[in-house]
Each structure stands twice: as C-alpha cells, then as structure tokens.
C-alpha positions as CSV (number, residue, x, y, z in Angstrom):
1,M,90.6,91.4,99.7
2,L,89.7,91.3,96.0
3,G,93.1,89.8,95.2
4,A,92.6,87.1,97.8
5,A,89.1,86.4,96.3
6,N,90.6,86.2,92.9
7,N,93.2,83.7,94.0
8,Y,90.6,81.2,95.3
9,D,90.6,77.9,93.4
10,Y,87.0,77.6,92.2
11,G,87.8,74.6,90.0
12,F,88.8,72.5,93.1
13,E,85.5,73.4,94.8
14,A,83.6,72.6,91.6
15,S,85.3,69.2,91.3
16,L,84.4,68.4,94.9
17,A,80.8,69.5,94.4
18,C,80.4,67.4,91.3
19,E,81.7,64.2,92.9
20,V,79.0,62.0,94.5
21,L,80.0,59.6,97.3
22,D,78.2,56.6,98.7
23,A,77.8,55.7,102.4
24,D,81.2,54.2,102.5
25,G,82.9,57.3,101.1
26,R,83.6,55.8,97.6
27,P,82.6,57.6,94.4
28,V,79.3,56.3,93.0
29,G,80.9,55.8,89.6
30,N,83.4,53.3,91.1
31,V,80.5,51.5,92.8
32,V,78.7,51.1,89.5
33,E,81.8,49.8,87.8
34,D,82.4,47.3,90.7
35,N,78.8,46.1,90.4
36,Y,79.1,45.7,86.6
37,A,82.4,43.7,87.1
38,R,80.8,41.6,89.7
39,D,77.8,40.9,87.5
40,I,80.1,39.8,84.6
41,T,82.0,37.5,87.0
42,Q,78.8,35.9,88.3
43,C,77.5,35.5,84.8
44,F,80.8,33.9,83.7
45,Q,80.8,31.6,86.7
46,K,77.2,30.5,86.0
47,T,78.0,29.8,82.4
48,I,81.0,27.7,83.4
49,K,78.8,25.8,85.9
50,V,76.2,25.1,83.2
51,L,78.8,24.0,80.7
52,T,80.5,21.6,83.1
53,S,77.2,20.0,84.2
54,A,76.0,16.7,82.8
55,V,73.6,18.4,80.3
56,G,76.0,21.1,79.3
57,T,78.9,18.7,78.6
58,L,76.6,16.4,76.7
59,I,75.5,19.3,74.5
60,L,79.1,20.4,74.0
61,L,80.1,16.8,73.2
62,C,77.4,16.4,70.6
63,L,78.2,19.7,68.9
64,Y,81.9,18.7,69.0
65,I,81.1,15.4,67.3
66,V,78.9,17.0,64.6
67,A,81.5,19.7,63.9
68,G,84.2,17.0,63.6
69,A,82.1,14.9,61.3
70,S,81.6,17.9,59.0
71,M,85.3,18.7,59.1
72,F,86.5,15.2,58.3
73,R,83.9,14.9,55.5
74,Y,85.3,18.0,53.9
75,L,88.9,16.8,54.2
76,E,88.4,13.2,53.2
77,Q,85.5,12.8,50.8
78,G,87.3,14.5,47.8
79,N,90.4,12.4,48.4
80,E,88.2,9.3,48.5
81,L,86.7,10.1,45.1
82,E,90.2,10.8,43.6
83,A,91.6,7.6,45.1
84,C,88.7,5.5,43.8
85,Y,89.2,6.7,40.2
86,S,93.0,6.1,40.5
87,T,92.5,2.6,41.9
88,Y,89.9,1.9,39.2
89,A,92.4,2.8,36.5
90,L,94.9,0.4,37.9
91,Y,92.2,-2.3,38.2
92,K,91.2,-1.8,34.5
93,E,94.8,-2.0,33.5
94,K,95.4,-5.2,35.3
95,L,92.1,-6.6,34.1
96,N,93.0,-5.9,30.4
97,T,96.4,-7.4,30.9
98,S,95.0,-10.5,32.4
99,V,92.4,-10.9,29.6
100,L,95.1,-10.5,26.9
101,R,97.3,-13.0,28.7
102,A,94.4,-15.5,29.0
103,T,93.5,-15.1,25.4
104,G,97.1,-15.7,24.3
105,I,97.2,-18.8,26.4
106,V,94.0,-20.2,24.9
107,D,95.1,-19.4,21.3
108,S,98.6,-20.8,21.8
109,G,97.6,-24.3,20.7
110,L,99.3,-25.9,23.6
111,P,98.0,-29.1,25.2
112,K,94.9,-28.7,27.4
113,D,96.7,-29.6,30.6
114,V,99.4,-27.0,29.9
115,V,96.7,-24.4,28.9
116,A,94.8,-25.1,32.1
117,L,97.9,-24.8,34.2
118,Q,98.9,-21.5,32.6
119,L,95.4,-20.1,32.9
120,E,95.3,-21.0,36.6
121,G,98.6,-19.1,37.0
122,A,97.1,-16.0,35.2
123,M,94.0,-16.1,37.4
124,V,96.1,-16.4,40.6
125,D,98.2,-13.4,39.5
126,F,95.0,-11.4,38.8
127,A,93.5,-12.3,42.1
128,E,96.6,-11.3,44.0
129,A,96.7,-7.9,42.2
130,L,93.0,-7.4,42.9
131,F,93.6,-8.2,46.6
132,A,96.5,-5.7,46.7
133,L,94.4,-3.0,45.2
134,D,91.5,-3.6,47.6
135,F,89.0,-2.7,44.9
136,P,85.8,-4.7,44.5
137,P,85.0,-5.1,40.8
138,S,81.3,-4.1,41.4
139,R,82.2,-0.8,42.9
140,N,81.1,2.4,41.1
141,C,83.1,5.4,41.9
142,S,80.3,7.8,40.9
143,N,78.3,6.5,43.8
144,I,80.7,8.2,46.2
145,L,78.8,11.5,45.5
146,E,75.5,9.9,46.6
147,P,74.3,10.5,50.2
148,F,75.2,7.1,51.4
149,G,77.7,6.0,48.8
150,S,80.9,7.4,50.4
151,R,82.7,5.8,53.3
152,W,82.7,9.4,54.7
153,N,79.0,9.9,54.6
154,W,77.4,11.8,57.5
155,I,76.6,8.7,59.6
156,N,80.0,7.1,59.2
157,A,81.7,10.5,59.9
158,L,79.7,10.9,63.1
159,Y,80.5,7.3,64.1
160,F,84.2,7.9,63.4
161,C,84.2,11.0,65.6
162,A,82.4,9.1,68.4
163,T,84.9,6.3,68.3
164,V,87.8,8.8,68.4
165,V,86.7,10.6,71.5
166,T,85.8,7.4,73.3
167,T,89.3,6.1,72.5
168,I,87.9,2.9,70.9
169,G,89.1,3.4,67.3
170,Y,87.9,0.4,65.4
171,G,90.0,1.4,62.4
172,H,87.4,0.5,59.7
173,V,87.1,4.2,58.8
174,A,90.2,6.4,59.2
175,P,91.6,9.5,57.6
176,T,94.1,9.0,54.8
177,T,95.1,12.5,53.9
178,Q,97.9,14.4,55.6
179,W,95.5,17.2,56.7
180,G,93.0,14.7,57.9
181,R,95.5,12.9,60.1
182,L,96.9,16.2,61.4
183,V,93.4,17.5,62.3
184,C,92.6,14.1,63.9
185,M,95.5,14.4,66.3
186,F,94.3,17.8,67.6
187,Y,90.7,16.5,67.6
188,C,91.7,13.7,70.0
189,I,93.6,16.1,72.3
190,L,90.5,18.3,72.7
191,G,87.7,15.6,72.4
192,I,89.0,13.0,74.9
193,P,89.1,15.4,77.9
194,L,85.7,16.7,77.0
195,L,84.4,13.1,77.1
196,L,86.1,12.5,80.4
197,I,84.4,15.5,81.9
198,Y,81.0,14.2,80.7
199,L,81.7,10.7,82.0
200,G,82.7,12.2,85.3
201,S,79.5,14.1,85.8
202,I,77.2,11.4,84.5
203,G,79.1,8.8,86.4
204,Q,78.6,10.6,89.7
205,M,74.8,10.8,89.0
206,L,74.6,7.1,88.1
207,A,76.7,6.0,91.0
208,H,74.5,8.1,93.4
209,L,71.4,6.6,91.9
210,F,72.8,3.1,92.1
211,R,73.7,3.5,95.7
212,L,70.3,4.9,96.5
213,V,68.6,1.9,94.9
214,Y,70.9,-0.5,96.6
215,M,70.4,1.0,100.0
216,N,66.6,1.3,99.7
217,I,65.8,-2.0,98.0
218,C,68.7,-4.4,98.6
219,C,69.6,-3.2,102.1
220,C,66.2,-3.4,104.0
221,R,67.7,-6.0,106.3
222,C,70.8,-3.8,106.7
223,F,68.5,-0.9,107.8
224,R,66.7,-3.1,110.3
225,D,69.9,-4.5,111.8
226,A,71.3,-0.9,112.1
227,W,68.2,0.2,113.8
228,I,68.3,-2.7,116.3
229,R,72.0,-2.1,116.9
230,R,71.4,1.6,117.5
231,R,68.5,0.9,119.8
232,N,70.6,-1.6,121.9
233,E,73.4,0.9,122.1
234,R,71.0,3.5,123.4
235,H,69.7,1.1,126.0
236,L,73.2,0.4,127.2
237,Q,74.0,4.1,127.4
238,L,70.9,4.7,129.5
239,I,71.7,1.8,131.8
240,R,75.2,3.1,132.3
241,L,73.8,6.6,133.0
242,Q,71.4,5.1,135.5
243,E,74.2,3.2,137.3
244,D,76.3,6.4,137.4
245,L,73.4,8.3,138.8
246,R,72.7,5.7,141.5
247,R,76.3,5.6,142.6
248,H,76.4,9.4,142.9
249,M,73.2,9.4,145.0
250,E,74.6,6.6,147.2
251,L,77.8,8.6,147.7
252,Q,76.0,11.8,148.6
253,A,73.7,9.9,151.0
254,K,76.7,8.4,152.8
255,L,78.4,11.7,153.1
256,R,75.3,13.2,154.6
257,G,74.7,10.3,156.9
258,E,71.3,9.6,155.3
259,P,69.9,6.2,154.4
260,V,70.9,4.9,151.0
261,P,67.9,5.2,148.5
262,P,66.7,1.9,147.0
263,A,67.7,1.2,143.4
264,R,64.9,1.8,140.9
265,M,64.6,1.8,137.2
266,S,64.4,5.2,135.6
267,S,61.3,6.1,133.8
268,T,63.6,7.1,130.9
269,I,64.4,3.5,130.2
270,L,60.8,2.4,130.8
271,D,59.5,5.0,128.3
272,D,62.3,4.3,125.8
273,D,59.8,3.2,123.2
274,S,58.5,6.7,123.0
275,D,61.7,7.7,121.2
276,E,61.5,4.8,118.7
277,D,60.4,7.1,115.9
278,D,63.3,9.5,116.5
279,E,65.7,6.6,116.3
280,I,64.3,5.3,113.1
281,R,64.4,8.7,111.5
282,E,68.0,9.1,112.6
283,V,69.1,5.8,111.2
284,Y,67.2,6.5,108.0
285,R,69.0,9.8,107.5
286,E,72.3,8.0,107.9
287,F,71.3,5.5,105.2
288,Q,70.2,8.4,102.9
289,D,73.7,9.7,103.0
290,T,74.7,7.4,100.1
291,E,77.9,9.1,99.2
292,G,79.9,7.2,101.7
293,A,78.0,3.9,101.3
294,G,79.9,1.0,100.3
295,I,78.6,-1.5,97.7
296,P,80.0,-5.1,97.6
297,I,82.2,-5.8,94.7
298,T,80.0,-8.8,93.8
299,I,77.1,-6.5,93.2
300,V,79.2,-4.2,90.9
301,M,80.5,-7.2,88.9
302,L,76.9,-8.5,88.5
303,V,75.8,-5.1,87.2
304,I,78.7,-5.0,84.7
305,L,78.0,-8.6,83.6
306,G,74.3,-7.7,83.1
307,Y,75.2,-4.7,81.0
308,V,77.5,-6.7,78.8
309,S,74.8,-9.4,78.5
310,V,72.3,-6.8,77.3
311,G,74.8,-5.5,74.8
312,A,75.6,-9.0,73.6
313,L,71.9,-9.7,73.1
314,L,71.3,-6.5,71.1
315,F,74.3,-7.2,68.9
316,R,73.1,-10.8,68.3
317,I,69.7,-9.4,67.2
318,W,71.2,-6.7,65.0
319,E,73.9,-8.8,63.4
320,T,72.3,-12.0,62.2
321,D,75.6,-13.6,61.3
322,W,77.1,-13.1,64.7
323,S,77.1,-15.8,67.3
324,P,76.3,-15.1,71.0
325,I,80.0,-15.4,71.7
326,D,80.7,-12.8,69.0
327,G,78.2,-10.4,70.6
328,A,79.6,-10.8,74.1
329,Y,83.2,-10.5,72.7
330,F,82.4,-7.3,70.9
331,A,80.6,-5.9,73.9
332,V,83.6,-6.5,76.2
333,I,86.1,-5.2,73.7
334,T,84.1,-2.1,73.1
335,I,83.3,-1.2,76.7
336,S,87.0,-1.7,77.6
337,T,87.9,0.7,74.7
338,I,90.2,-1.9,73.2
339,G,88.5,-1.9,69.8
340,F,90.4,-4.4,67.8
341,G,88.3,-3.8,64.7
342,D,87.9,-7.4,63.7
343,L,84.2,-7.2,64.4
344,V,82.3,-4.0,63.5
345,P,78.5,-3.7,63.5
346,G,77.0,-3.1,60.1
347,N,79.1,-5.8,58.4
348,G,80.8,-3.1,56.3
349,R,77.6,-2.3,54.4
350,F,78.1,1.4,54.2
351,D,75.3,1.9,51.7
352,K,72.5,0.6,53.9
353,V,70.8,3.2,56.1
354,E,69.4,0.7,58.6
355,S,72.7,-0.9,59.4
356,L,74.3,2.5,59.7
357,I,71.7,3.8,62.1
358,R,72.1,0.7,64.2
359,T,75.8,1.2,64.2
360,N,75.4,4.7,65.6
361,Q,73.0,3.4,68.3
362,I,76.1,1.8,69.8
363,C,77.5,5.2,70.7
364,V,74.8,5.6,73.3
365,W,75.4,2.1,74.7
366,V,79.2,2.7,74.8
367,A,78.8,6.1,76.6
368,Q,76.6,4.6,79.2
369,G,78.9,1.6,79.6
370,Q,81.9,3.8,80.1
371,S,80.2,5.9,82.7
372,H,79.7,2.8,84.8
373,Q,83.5,2.2,84.9
C-alpha cells in the first residue's frame, strides 16, 4: 500500500489544481491573451479608420508636405548657394572681358561708324552670354541665406511639394541635385496616392452635399411630381383591388344562388386622403437617399464653370498684370493638372512675402477643385 501511495503522481494533480478554466473549458490565461489580442486588433482598425477618413488623410497630407519641404530645403539650398557663386564668377569673368573689349574698341582710333558697329557686336555677345548664364546682374548671392532670399525658402518649398503631390508641376522651382531628384521620385510615388485617398474621401462628402442641396432646393418640383405620381399609382392599385374584390363577391354569390350585391365604392378609396401624410413621408425618404440620385450634366458643367470663374476672378485681383483671359486660362490649366508653367502666380518675386502667401493660397483652391472632378 505504501509503495502504491509513493508511486502516485502528485505533480499531475498539482498541475490540474493550479489551472483555472472558464465556462467554456478554456484556460483563463488563454482568454486574457485572446482579449488582449482582440483589443490590439480593434485599436489598430480604429486607427486605420481615422487615418483614412477625410480629416485623418488631410492631417497626414499636411505633415507629408511639411516634411517634404524640410527635406528638399536641406538637399537644395546649399547647392543653390554654391551654384550662385559659381555663376557669379562666370558672370564677372564675362563682364570684365566685355569691358576690356569695349575699351579696346573705343581706344582703337577707328572711324565712329566702325567703332559703333564693333561696340554693338560686343554688347550683343555680352547679352547672349548673360542670357545663357541666367544670372541677373542685380542678384546678391549672400541673400540666399536670408529667410526669403532663396528659391528654396519655406514657402516655395511647401508650394513645390504641393504641386508635386497634385501632379501639376509648374516647373518654376525644381530640384537640381542628384539626391534631390532621386528623393523627388520616391516622394511622388508616396505622395500622389495619399492625395488620391484624400480627394476620394472629401469628394464623396462634397458629392453627397451637392446632391442633397440639389434635391432639396432645385428639385422641389421633382418632389411634387413624384408625390402626385405615387398618389395616382396608389389610387389605381386601390381601384384594381376594389374591382378584384367585387368580381370575387359576384362569383361567390352566383355559386350560392344569391343575388349579386350592388357595386359600391370602398371606404378605403374615399378615405384615401387620410394616408396623404404617410405618402409624403415615404416619397421624402426616397428623395433623402441621395446616393443614387442623378444630377444633370448641365448642372455639373455649370458648377465647374462657376468654380473656374471664381478662380479667374481671384487671380485677376492678385495678379495685376494678368488679363481676365490669363486668369481663366491659368485656372483651367491648374485644375486639369496640366501645369504648363508659362503663368505662375507671384510673378517670380520670390523675395516678397505677400506674393508668396497668395501663391500658397492656390493650394487650397486646387485641392477643392480637384475634389470636384
């Protein structure tokens, strides 16, 4: 007996006693782990839902543009300063050569007409060299280190990143370094889908709002016609039902040998006005379902034309040297994301804060315009 008692496996009993089970027979520890995993999954799903919403994608897009602006400033601003001093050295060399050439022509003692002709040739050569260098003589390279002296200042960098992700690309500001161009390629690959997600979410909201306004303001007559049509259809259905009921009663009376009952109008039809409110509510609920509502193409074209007209008016006010045709032309080219770059707001004045701020206000106008497409 003692030997049998000694051979009993107490460890197995202890392990069973220490393991707590739930109502389903599963260990409590596994249940806790399952709940923890489920909480993490739900938290992840909620985070994804927030990030893919209109507000979440807008915040991500703004952060992406700010990060891109900082990155391109770091990559391009130093190269711009170096390129400026290098071009300035070439400009000074060409200027000195042209001055010596002009001085030699004047001191040559040749006839005046010959001197004038040779001086004209020297000036033409200098002008062509200056055009090839693309260096304005009044430019000061030390101003690049100023807050608004560089082409890659914060506002221009933000504007560049906005035109990249919107696929407009005016081309008046572009990376010139190898690293800048390499980063720009990957920046486009990630930024353009992010913008498309934002446009998809905000576009659905704007489309729903537009349909709602159209159906509640522009379609009052449509609502009335639909209500009258529904009311007439209901009357016809009640009349058919009354006829079917009368035929059935006549048939039953003939089979039983009873007199045929006289035809009379059902009180349901006479009291049909009592259900008028229910009919109106039913038709109104159908009109509230704006997802499937169709909007005439003429209304859509008028909205687009109005949006372009507003943009043309704003550009005409901001850019005093633009004609109304120039403003409308730029609005269409911008919304269609063509972006030739022949007209750019700000007139190239990269050192004026007001023009740069107005330039960046276009980003909001472009984003709203693209969401209507």
